[in-house]
Structures are given as structure tokens and as C-alpha cells.
Biotite code that builds the C-alpha atoms (Angstrom):
import biotite.structure as struc

atoms = struc.array([
    struc.Atom([-7.360, -12.685, 1.139], chain_id="A", res_id=1, res_name="MET", atom_name="CA", element="C"),
    struc.Atom([-5.212, -15.590, 1.901], chain_id="A", res_id=2, res_name="ARG", atom_name="CA", element="C"),
    struc.Atom([-1.706, -14.919, 3.467], chain_id="A", res_id=3, res_name="LYS", atom_name="CA", element="C"),
    struc.Atom([1.443, -15.983, 1.812], chain_id="A", res_id=4, res_name="ILE", atom_name="CA", element="C"),
    struc.Atom([2.743, -19.327, 2.596], chain_id="A", res_id=5, res_name="GLU", atom_name="CA", element="C"),
    struc.Atom([6.442, -20.381, 2.787], chain_id="A", res_id=6, res_name="PHE", atom_name="CA", element="C"),
    struc.Atom([5.735, -22.866, -0.053], chain_id="A", res_id=7, res_name="SER", atom_name="CA", element="C"),
    struc.Atom([4.759, -19.962, -2.404], chain_id="A", res_id=8, res_name="GLU", atom_name="CA", element="C"),
    struc.Atom([8.360, -18.239, -2.205], chain_id="A", res_id=9, res_name="VAL", atom_name="CA", element="C"),
    struc.Atom([10.799, -19.549, -4.676], chain_id="A", res_id=10, res_name="LYS", atom_name="CA", element="C"),
    struc.Atom([14.441, -19.869, -3.444], chain_id="A", res_id=11, res_name="ASN", atom_name="CA", element="C"),
    struc.Atom([16.927, -17.117, -4.878], chain_id="A", res_id=12, res_name="VAL", atom_name="CA", element="C"),
    struc.Atom([18.191, -19.375, -7.668], chain_id="A", res_id=13, res_name="TYR", atom_name="CA", element="C"),
    struc.Atom([14.724, -20.225, -8.963], chain_id="A", res_id=14, res_name="GLU", atom_name="CA", element="C"),
    struc.Atom([13.310, -16.764, -8.611], chain_id="A", res_id=15, res_name="TYR", atom_name="CA", element="C"),
    struc.Atom([16.028, -15.394, -10.856], chain_id="A", res_id=16, res_name="GLU", atom_name="CA", element="C"),
    struc.Atom([14.788, -17.690, -13.727], chain_id="A", res_id=17, res_name="LYS", atom_name="CA", element="C"),
    struc.Atom([11.419, -16.067, -13.651], chain_id="A", res_id=18, res_name="VAL", atom_name="CA", element="C"),
    struc.Atom([12.187, -12.717, -12.276], chain_id="A", res_id=19, res_name="ARG", atom_name="CA", element="C"),
    struc.Atom([11.775, -10.812, -15.514], chain_id="A", res_id=20, res_name="ASP", atom_name="CA", element="C"),
    struc.Atom([8.382, -12.112, -16.137], chain_id="A", res_id=21, res_name="GLU", atom_name="CA", element="C"),
    struc.Atom([7.120, -11.661, -12.734], chain_id="A", res_id=22, res_name="VAL", atom_name="CA", element="C"),
    struc.Atom([8.439, -8.192, -12.478], chain_id="A", res_id=23, res_name="ARG", atom_name="CA", element="C"),
    struc.Atom([6.747, -7.260, -15.751], chain_id="A", res_id=24, res_name="SER", atom_name="CA", element="C"),
    struc.Atom([3.354, -8.717, -14.483], chain_id="A", res_id=25, res_name="LEU", atom_name="CA", element="C"),
    struc.Atom([3.559, -6.932, -11.283], chain_id="A", res_id=26, res_name="VAL", atom_name="CA", element="C"),
    struc.Atom([4.606, -3.635, -12.635], chain_id="A", res_id=27, res_name="ILE", atom_name="CA", element="C"),
    struc.Atom([1.438, -3.819, -15.023], chain_id="A", res_id=28, res_name="ASP", atom_name="CA", element="C"),
    struc.Atom([-0.642, -5.059, -11.807], chain_id="A", res_id=29, res_name="LEU", atom_name="CA", element="C"),
    struc.Atom([0.634, -2.045, -9.945], chain_id="A", res_id=30, res_name="LYS", atom_name="CA", element="C"),
    struc.Atom([-0.627, 0.424, -12.339], chain_id="A", res_id=31, res_name="LYS", atom_name="CA", element="C"),
    struc.Atom([-4.058, -0.402, -11.706], chain_id="A", res_id=32, res_name="SER", atom_name="CA", element="C"),
    struc.Atom([-3.425, -0.104, -8.041], chain_id="A", res_id=33, res_name="ARG", atom_name="CA", element="C"),
    struc.Atom([-1.412, 3.054, -7.944], chain_id="A", res_id=34, res_name="ARG", atom_name="CA", element="C"),
    struc.Atom([-2.879, 6.413, -6.961], chain_id="A", res_id=35, res_name="VAL", atom_name="CA", element="C"),
    struc.Atom([-1.073, 9.597, -6.864], chain_id="A", res_id=36, res_name="GLN", atom_name="CA", element="C"),
    struc.Atom([-2.386, 12.233, -4.260], chain_id="A", res_id=37, res_name="VAL", atom_name="CA", element="C"),
    struc.Atom([-1.041, 15.653, -4.614], chain_id="A", res_id=38, res_name="GLY", atom_name="CA", element="C"),
    struc.Atom([2.480, 16.385, -5.408], chain_id="A", res_id=39, res_name="ASP", atom_name="CA", element="C"),
    struc.Atom([4.225, 13.975, -3.205], chain_id="A", res_id=40, res_name="HIS", atom_name="CA", element="C"),
    struc.Atom([2.032, 11.144, -1.878], chain_id="A", res_id=41, res_name="LEU", atom_name="CA", element="C"),
    struc.Atom([1.672, 7.850, -3.751], chain_id="A", res_id=42, res_name="THR", atom_name="CA", element="C"),
    struc.Atom([-0.505, 4.976, -2.572], chain_id="A", res_id=43, res_name="PHE", atom_name="CA", element="C"),
    struc.Atom([-0.004, 1.432, -3.932], chain_id="A", res_id=44, res_name="ILE", atom_name="CA", element="C"),
    struc.Atom([-2.813, -0.708, -2.966], chain_id="A", res_id=45, res_name="PHE", atom_name="CA", element="C"),
    struc.Atom([-1.428, -4.265, -1.910], chain_id="A", res_id=46, res_name="GLU", atom_name="CA", element="C"),
    struc.Atom([-2.665, -7.649, -2.600], chain_id="A", res_id=47, res_name="ASN", atom_name="CA", element="C"),
    struc.Atom([-1.142, -11.225, -2.575], chain_id="A", res_id=48, res_name="ARG", atom_name="CA", element="C"),
    struc.Atom([0.470, -10.586, -5.750], chain_id="A", res_id=49, res_name="GLU", atom_name="CA", element="C"),
    struc.Atom([2.319, -7.483, -4.820], chain_id="A", res_id=50, res_name="THR", atom_name="CA", element="C"),
    struc.Atom([3.414, -8.637, -1.376], chain_id="A", res_id=51, res_name="VAL", atom_name="CA", element="C"),
    struc.Atom([4.820, -11.974, -2.763], chain_id="A", res_id=52, res_name="LEU", atom_name="CA", element="C"),
    struc.Atom([6.731, -9.917, -5.316], chain_id="A", res_id=53, res_name="PHE", atom_name="CA", element="C"),
    struc.Atom([8.111, -7.664, -2.397], chain_id="A", res_id=54, res_name="GLN", atom_name="CA", element="C"),
    struc.Atom([9.023, -10.924, -0.352], chain_id="A", res_id=55, res_name="ILE", atom_name="CA", element="C"),
    struc.Atom([10.885, -12.397, -3.481], chain_id="A", res_id=56, res_name="GLN", atom_name="CA", element="C"),
    struc.Atom([12.557, -9.147, -4.075], chain_id="A", res_id=57, res_name="GLU", atom_name="CA", element="C"),
    struc.Atom([13.717, -8.572, -0.406], chain_id="A", res_id=58, res_name="MET", atom_name="CA", element="C"),
    struc.Atom([15.098, -12.299, -0.424], chain_id="A", res_id=59, res_name="CYS", atom_name="CA", element="C"),
    struc.Atom([16.795, -11.679, -3.723], chain_id="A", res_id=60, res_name="ARG", atom_name="CA", element="C"),
    struc.Atom([18.312, -8.320, -2.794], chain_id="A", res_id=61, res_name="VAL", atom_name="CA", element="C"),
    struc.Atom([19.397, -9.320, 0.693], chain_id="A", res_id=62, res_name="GLU", atom_name="CA", element="C"),
    struc.Atom([20.403, -12.907, -0.459], chain_id="A", res_id=63, res_name="ARG", atom_name="CA", element="C"),
    struc.Atom([18.261, -14.354, 2.265], chain_id="A", res_id=64, res_name="ILE", atom_name="CA", element="C"),
    struc.Atom([18.431, -18.372, 1.892], chain_id="A", res_id=65, res_name="VAL", atom_name="CA", element="C"),
    struc.Atom([18.005, -19.545, 5.413], chain_id="A", res_id=66, res_name="ASP", atom_name="CA", element="C"),
    struc.Atom([14.439, -20.768, 5.982], chain_id="A", res_id=67, res_name="ASP", atom_name="CA", element="C"),
    struc.Atom([13.988, -18.837, 9.180], chain_id="A", res_id=68, res_name="ASP", atom_name="CA", element="C"),
    struc.Atom([14.829, -15.569, 7.814], chain_id="A", res_id=69, res_name="ARG", atom_name="CA", element="C"),
    struc.Atom([12.381, -16.319, 4.945], chain_id="A", res_id=70, res_name="VAL", atom_name="CA", element="C"),
    struc.Atom([9.774, -17.067, 7.213], chain_id="A", res_id=71, res_name="HIS", atom_name="CA", element="C"),
    struc.Atom([10.353, -13.791, 9.203], chain_id="A", res_id=72, res_name="GLU", atom_name="CA", element="C"),
    struc.Atom([10.283, -11.807, 5.848], chain_id="A", res_id=73, res_name="GLU", atom_name="CA", element="C"),
    struc.Atom([6.706, -13.633, 5.232], chain_id="A", res_id=74, res_name="ILE", atom_name="CA", element="C"),
    struc.Atom([5.704, -12.732, 8.874], chain_id="A", res_id=75, res_name="LEU", atom_name="CA", element="C"),
    struc.Atom([6.393, -9.281, 8.107], chain_id="A", res_id=76, res_name="VAL", atom_name="CA", element="C"),
    struc.Atom([4.926, -8.613, 4.659], chain_id="A", res_id=77, res_name="TYR", atom_name="CA", element="C"),
    struc.Atom([1.854, -10.613, 5.486], chain_id="A", res_id=78, res_name="ASN", atom_name="CA", element="C"),
    struc.Atom([0.628, -7.833, 7.440], chain_id="A", res_id=79, res_name="GLU", atom_name="CA", element="C"),
    struc.Atom([0.226, -5.743, 4.313], chain_id="A", res_id=80, res_name="LEU", atom_name="CA", element="C"),
    struc.Atom([-2.347, -8.222, 2.912], chain_id="A", res_id=81, res_name="ILE", atom_name="CA", element="C"),
    struc.Atom([-5.683, -6.857, 3.469], chain_id="A", res_id=82, res_name="PRO", atom_name="CA", element="C"),
    struc.Atom([-8.230, -8.959, 5.748], chain_id="A", res_id=83, res_name="GLY", atom_name="CA", element="C"),
    struc.Atom([-11.869, -9.586, 4.800], chain_id="A", res_id=84, res_name="PRO", atom_name="CA", element="C"),
    struc.Atom([-13.679, -6.178, 4.199], chain_id="A", res_id=85, res_name="GLY", atom_name="CA", element="C"),
    struc.Atom([-10.182, -4.368, 4.111], chain_id="A", res_id=86, res_name="GLU", atom_name="CA", element="C"),
    struc.Atom([-8.055, -2.684, 1.652], chain_id="A", res_id=87, res_name="LEU", atom_name="CA", element="C"),
    struc.Atom([-4.353, -1.960, 2.589], chain_id="A", res_id=88, res_name="SER", atom_name="CA", element="C"),
    struc.Atom([-1.797, 0.426, 0.866], chain_id="A", res_id=89, res_name="ALA", atom_name="CA", element="C"),
    struc.Atom([1.768, 1.461, 1.169], chain_id="A", res_id=90, res_name="THR", atom_name="CA", element="C"),
    struc.Atom([1.955, 5.342, 1.243], chain_id="A", res_id=91, res_name="MET", atom_name="CA", element="C"),
    struc.Atom([5.142, 6.762, -0.188], chain_id="A", res_id=92, res_name="MET", atom_name="CA", element="C"),
    struc.Atom([6.203, 10.320, 0.298], chain_id="A", res_id=93, res_name="ILE", atom_name="CA", element="C"),
    struc.Atom([8.116, 10.715, -2.825], chain_id="A", res_id=94, res_name="GLU", atom_name="CA", element="C"),
    struc.Atom([10.618, 13.692, -2.960], chain_id="A", res_id=95, res_name="ILE", atom_name="CA", element="C"),
    struc.Atom([12.692, 14.030, -5.972], chain_id="A", res_id=96, res_name="GLU", atom_name="CA", element="C"),
    struc.Atom([14.732, 17.060, -4.630], chain_id="A", res_id=97, res_name="GLU", atom_name="CA", element="C"),
    struc.Atom([17.407, 15.720, -2.696], chain_id="A", res_id=98, res_name="MET", atom_name="CA", element="C"),
    struc.Atom([18.232, 18.856, -0.962], chain_id="A", res_id=99, res_name="GLU", atom_name="CA", element="C"),
    struc.Atom([14.547, 19.287, 0.061], chain_id="A", res_id=100, res_name="ARG", atom_name="CA", element="C"),
    struc.Atom([14.029, 15.910, 1.446], chain_id="A", res_id=101, res_name="ILE", atom_name="CA", element="C"),
    struc.Atom([14.388, 16.714, 5.109], chain_id="A", res_id=102, res_name="PRO", atom_name="CA", element="C"),
    struc.Atom([12.361, 19.886, 4.930], chain_id="A", res_id=103, res_name="GLU", atom_name="CA", element="C"),
    struc.Atom([9.414, 18.499, 2.881], chain_id="A", res_id=104, res_name="LEU", atom_name="CA", element="C"),
    struc.Atom([9.413, 15.371, 4.793], chain_id="A", res_id=105, res_name="LEU", atom_name="CA", element="C"),
    struc.Atom([9.189, 17.136, 7.975], chain_id="A", res_id=106, res_name="HIS", atom_name="CA", element="C"),
    struc.Atom([6.344, 19.068, 6.572], chain_id="A", res_id=107, res_name="GLY", atom_name="CA", element="C"),
    struc.Atom([4.215, 15.948, 6.523], chain_id="A", res_id=108, res_name="TYR", atom_name="CA", element="C"),
    struc.Atom([4.472, 15.386, 10.280], chain_id="A", res_id=109, res_name="MET", atom_name="CA", element="C"),
    struc.Atom([1.168, 14.032, 11.702], chain_id="A", res_id=110, res_name="GLY", atom_name="CA", element="C"),
    struc.Atom([-0.190, 12.596, 8.313], chain_id="A", res_id=111, res_name="ILE", atom_name="CA", element="C"),
    struc.Atom([-0.224, 9.326, 9.944], chain_id="A", res_id=112, res_name="ASP", atom_name="CA", element="C"),
    struc.Atom([-2.334, 10.476, 12.875], chain_id="A", res_id=113, res_name="ALA", atom_name="CA", element="C"),
    struc.Atom([-5.912, 11.223, 13.313], chain_id="A", res_id=114, res_name="GLY", atom_name="CA", element="C"),
    struc.Atom([-8.211, 11.247, 10.370], chain_id="A", res_id=115, res_name="ASP", atom_name="CA", element="C"),
    struc.Atom([-5.764, 12.851, 7.782], chain_id="A", res_id=116, res_name="ARG", atom_name="CA", element="C"),
    struc.Atom([-6.266, 10.246, 5.061], chain_id="A", res_id=117, res_name="VAL", atom_name="CA", element="C"),
    struc.Atom([-9.464, 8.473, 4.138], chain_id="A", res_id=118, res_name="TRP", atom_name="CA", element="C"),
    struc.Atom([-11.364, 6.787, 1.278], chain_id="A", res_id=119, res_name="LEU", atom_name="CA", element="C"),
    struc.Atom([-15.010, 8.401, 0.586], chain_id="A", res_id=120, res_name="GLN", atom_name="CA", element="C"),
    struc.Atom([-17.111, 5.994, -0.864], chain_id="A", res_id=121, res_name="VAL", atom_name="CA", element="C"),
    struc.Atom([-20.112, 7.545, -2.404], chain_id="A", res_id=122, res_name="GLY", atom_name="CA", element="C"),
    struc.Atom([-21.676, 10.217, -0.330], chain_id="A", res_id=123, res_name="ARG", atom_name="CA", element="C"),
    struc.Atom([-22.305, 8.266, 2.904], chain_id="A", res_id=124, res_name="GLU", atom_name="CA", element="C"),
    struc.Atom([-19.122, 6.347, 3.680], chain_id="A", res_id=125, res_name="HIS", atom_name="CA", element="C"),
    struc.Atom([-15.836, 8.120, 4.999], chain_id="A", res_id=126, res_name="ALA", atom_name="CA", element="C"),
    struc.Atom([-13.224, 5.461, 6.101], chain_id="A", res_id=127, res_name="ILE", atom_name="CA", element="C"),
    struc.Atom([-10.412, 6.695, 7.913], chain_id="A", res_id=128, res_name="ALA", atom_name="CA", element="C"),
    struc.Atom([-6.949, 5.168, 7.165], chain_id="A", res_id=129, res_name="GLY", atom_name="CA", element="C"),
    struc.Atom([-5.405, 3.151, 10.085], chain_id="A", res_id=130, res_name="GLN", atom_name="CA", element="C"),
    struc.Atom([-1.737, 3.589, 9.856], chain_id="A", res_id=131, res_name="PHE", atom_name="CA", element="C"),
    struc.Atom([0.726, 1.065, 11.178], chain_id="A", res_id=132, res_name="GLU", atom_name="CA", element="C"),
    struc.Atom([2.614, 2.139, 14.190], chain_id="A", res_id=133, res_name="ALA", atom_name="CA", element="C"),
    struc.Atom([6.312, 2.817, 14.322], chain_id="A", res_id=134, res_name="GLY", atom_name="CA", element="C"),
    struc.Atom([7.134, 4.974, 11.185], chain_id="A", res_id=135, res_name="HIS", atom_name="CA", element="C"),
    struc.Atom([7.147, 7.884, 12.741], chain_id="A", res_id=136, res_name="SER", atom_name="CA", element="C"),
    struc.Atom([8.357, 9.610, 16.209], chain_id="A", res_id=137, res_name="LYS", atom_name="CA", element="C"),
    struc.Atom([7.786, 13.061, 17.546], chain_id="A", res_id=138, res_name="GLU", atom_name="CA", element="C"),
    struc.Atom([10.509, 14.684, 15.521], chain_id="A", res_id=139, res_name="ASP", atom_name="CA", element="C"),
    struc.Atom([11.141, 12.392, 12.561], chain_id="A", res_id=140, res_name="LYS", atom_name="CA", element="C"),
    struc.Atom([8.655, 10.816, 9.778], chain_id="A", res_id=141, res_name="LEU", atom_name="CA", element="C"),
    struc.Atom([9.524, 7.648, 7.556], chain_id="A", res_id=142, res_name="SER", atom_name="CA", element="C"),
    struc.Atom([8.864, 8.242, 4.008], chain_id="A", res_id=143, res_name="ALA", atom_name="CA", element="C"),
    struc.Atom([7.172, 4.945, 3.752], chain_id="A", res_id=144, res_name="VAL", atom_name="CA", element="C"),
    struc.Atom([3.898, 4.092, 5.848], chain_id="A", res_id=145, res_name="HIS", atom_name="CA", element="C"),
    struc.Atom([1.259, 1.236, 5.841], chain_id="A", res_id=146, res_name="PHE", atom_name="CA", element="C"),
    struc.Atom([-2.298, 2.202, 5.762], chain_id="A", res_id=147, res_name="VAL", atom_name="CA", element="C"),
    struc.Atom([-5.422, 0.111, 6.083], chain_id="A", res_id=148, res_name="ARG", atom_name="CA", element="C"),
    struc.Atom([-9.089, 0.831, 5.333], chain_id="A", res_id=149, res_name="PHE", atom_name="CA", element="C"),
    struc.Atom([-11.844, -1.182, 6.904], chain_id="A", res_id=150, res_name="ARG", atom_name="CA", element="C"),
    struc.Atom([-14.934, -0.973, 4.941], chain_id="A", res_id=151, res_name="LEU", atom_name="CA", element="C"),
    struc.Atom([-18.369, -1.900, 6.284], chain_id="A", res_id=152, res_name="SER", atom_name="CA", element="C"),
    struc.Atom([-20.561, -4.228, 4.395], chain_id="A", res_id=153, res_name="PRO", atom_name="CA", element="C"),
    struc.Atom([-22.575, -1.210, 3.147], chain_id="A", res_id=154, res_name="GLU", atom_name="CA", element="C"),
    struc.Atom([-19.463, 0.688, 1.900], chain_id="A", res_id=155, res_name="ALA", atom_name="CA", element="C"),
    struc.Atom([-18.349, -2.457, 0.084], chain_id="A", res_id=156, res_name="ILE", atom_name="CA", element="C"),
    struc.Atom([-21.741, -2.557, -1.512], chain_id="A", res_id=157, res_name="ARG", atom_name="CA", element="C"),
    struc.Atom([-21.478, 1.056, -2.581], chain_id="A", res_id=158, res_name="ASP", atom_name="CA", element="C"),
    struc.Atom([-18.000, 0.552, -3.815], chain_id="A", res_id=159, res_name="PHE", atom_name="CA", element="C"),
    struc.Atom([-19.462, -1.372, -6.726], chain_id="A", res_id=160, res_name="ARG", atom_name="CA", element="C"),
    struc.Atom([-21.352, 1.370, -8.336], chain_id="A", res_id=161, res_name="ASP", atom_name="CA", element="C"),
    struc.Atom([-20.479, 4.686, -6.684], chain_id="A", res_id=162, res_name="GLN", atom_name="CA", element="C"),
    struc.Atom([-17.479, 7.154, -6.986], chain_id="A", res_id=163, res_name="GLU", atom_name="CA", element="C"),
    struc.Atom([-14.651, 6.443, -4.676], chain_id="A", res_id=164, res_name="VAL", atom_name="CA", element="C"),
    struc.Atom([-12.126, 9.043, -3.726], chain_id="A", res_id=165, res_name="PHE", atom_name="CA", element="C"),
    struc.Atom([-8.692, 8.836, -2.004], chain_id="A", res_id=166, res_name="LEU", atom_name="CA", element="C"),
    struc.Atom([-8.729, 11.935, 0.194], chain_id="A", res_id=167, res_name="VAL", atom_name="CA", element="C"),
    struc.Atom([-5.749, 13.530, 2.163], chain_id="A", res_id=168, res_name="VAL", atom_name="CA", element="C"),
    struc.Atom([-6.632, 16.422, 4.718], chain_id="A", res_id=169, res_name="ASP", atom_name="CA", element="C"),
    struc.Atom([-3.366, 17.695, 6.081], chain_id="A", res_id=170, res_name="HIS", atom_name="CA", element="C"),
    struc.Atom([-2.064, 21.256, 6.414], chain_id="A", res_id=171, res_name="PRO", atom_name="CA", element="C"),
    struc.Atom([0.757, 20.572, 3.796], chain_id="A", res_id=172, res_name="ASN", atom_name="CA", element="C"),
    struc.Atom([-1.182, 18.325, 1.524], chain_id="A", res_id=173, res_name="ALA", atom_name="CA", element="C"),
    struc.Atom([-4.900, 18.673, 0.863], chain_id="A", res_id=174, res_name="ARG", atom_name="CA", element="C"),
    struc.Atom([-6.359, 16.572, -2.085], chain_id="A", res_id=175, res_name="ALA", atom_name="CA", element="C"),
    struc.Atom([-9.054, 14.642, -3.190], chain_id="A", res_id=176, res_name="ARG", atom_name="CA", element="C"),
    struc.Atom([-8.487, 12.137, -6.129], chain_id="A", res_id=177, res_name="VAL", atom_name="CA", element="C"),
    struc.Atom([-11.209, 10.128, -7.649], chain_id="A", res_id=178, res_name="ARG", atom_name="CA", element="C"),
    struc.Atom([-10.083, 6.404, -8.143], chain_id="A", res_id=179, res_name="LEU", atom_name="CA", element="C"),
    struc.Atom([-9.906, 5.754, -11.868], chain_id="A", res_id=180, res_name="ALA", atom_name="CA", element="C"),
    struc.Atom([-12.101, 3.051, -13.014], chain_id="A", res_id=181, res_name="GLY", atom_name="CA", element="C"),
    struc.Atom([-9.389, 0.373, -13.600], chain_id="A", res_id=182, res_name="ASP", atom_name="CA", element="C"),
    struc.Atom([-8.086, 1.182, -10.047], chain_id="A", res_id=183, res_name="VAL", atom_name="CA", element="C"),
    struc.Atom([-11.649, 0.935, -8.572], chain_id="A", res_id=184, res_name="GLN", atom_name="CA", element="C"),
    struc.Atom([-12.215, -2.354, -10.387], chain_id="A", res_id=185, res_name="ALA", atom_name="CA", element="C"),
    struc.Atom([-8.934, -3.884, -9.220], chain_id="A", res_id=186, res_name="SER", atom_name="CA", element="C"),
    struc.Atom([-9.887, -2.929, -5.443], chain_id="A", res_id=187, res_name="LEU", atom_name="CA", element="C"),
    struc.Atom([-13.224, -4.044, -5.767], chain_id="A", res_id=188, res_name="LEU", atom_name="CA", element="C"),
    struc.Atom([-11.636, -7.644, -6.527], chain_id="A", res_id=189, res_name="LYS", atom_name="CA", element="C"),
    struc.Atom([-9.842, -7.361, -3.074], chain_id="A", res_id=190, res_name="ASP", atom_name="CA", element="C"),
    struc.Atom([-13.099, -6.533, -1.352], chain_id="A", res_id=191, res_name="LEU", atom_name="CA", element="C"),
    struc.Atom([-14.907, -9.641, -2.968], chain_id="A", res_id=192, res_name="ASN", atom_name="CA", element="C"),
])
């Protein structure tokens, strides 16, 4: 999947003109790229459209107009775009009970280490998620993580016509969710 280029990012003024339409399209797109696993974990699988939208929104919110700063945003967010044979997702730990956030978030310590999150493609392929470093410390865990799944050619072949599950195996979160047909079809486009 091609990375975002500077020429694709609209300036803040031009983006405001099309924001409502773009936002509506991306919200619809994310519906077929969103997977809820258990009570608090949500995965949004990223592609060029979702990443470009995030860049545009960051520039809008932070009023970034300097070309060098826009380039910095592009560099950061381009890391979310999956490479050949990959899927990438933003994993969010979503806790609505404000008073319980520290306790519940702490309960997910270690979810980004080892083989706690993986894709199961058919019966033969378990693809462990590789988390981006820097989102947790020994005693603190971020609520947002970036995870990448690298699929073999055989796993990609089987992704087309076998069941695919997103699996979490953590002491405080054990769940196995089959990808809905529209989600699987959307992710298959990324793999092709």
C-alpha cells in the first residue's frame, strides 16, 4: 500500500471545505474495519484513507500550517499504513467509567507484549500481532496502541475463503471474535 505524500494533504482552509463529506465517507469506511473484542478492546484496521483522514484531522485540530510540521505528521502516520502482506490496526482500550480508568487500564498491562493478540486464519495460520514500541512502560500503559500483522502468502491465500478470527489471550481479556464478512472483505483488499 502506497504511503501518503505531502501533495495529498490539503491545507487547513481547503480541508474545511470538504471535511464533512470526507468525514462521512471515513466513518462509513471504518464501520467495515472495526472489530470489538471483549468489553474494552476495539481494533480499527488502517489503510490509506483512514491514515490520510487522521493526518488531516491532526493538522486541523492543531492548526498545523507549516510545511515541515505537516511532513512530520505524514512521517508519523505513514507508519500505520500496512506494507505488502500486512494488516495494521489501532488498538484502543476504551473505558467509559471515568473513575475506573486507572484500575482497568492497569489490568491490561502486558497486552502489548508476547503473543497476546493474534489473527487466526483458518485452522493453520496464527499471526501474532507486533506492537509498536513506546506505548507502555513497566508501570504504565497507554490506551492506544498500534499493532501489525504480517501474513505469509499461504495465510493471505486462506484469508480469501476461510474464517478469520481476532484473538486476545490476556489474563484480564480473553476473547475470540470472528471477523464479519464485510470486515474480512475490506481487509482482503489491503492484502491484495
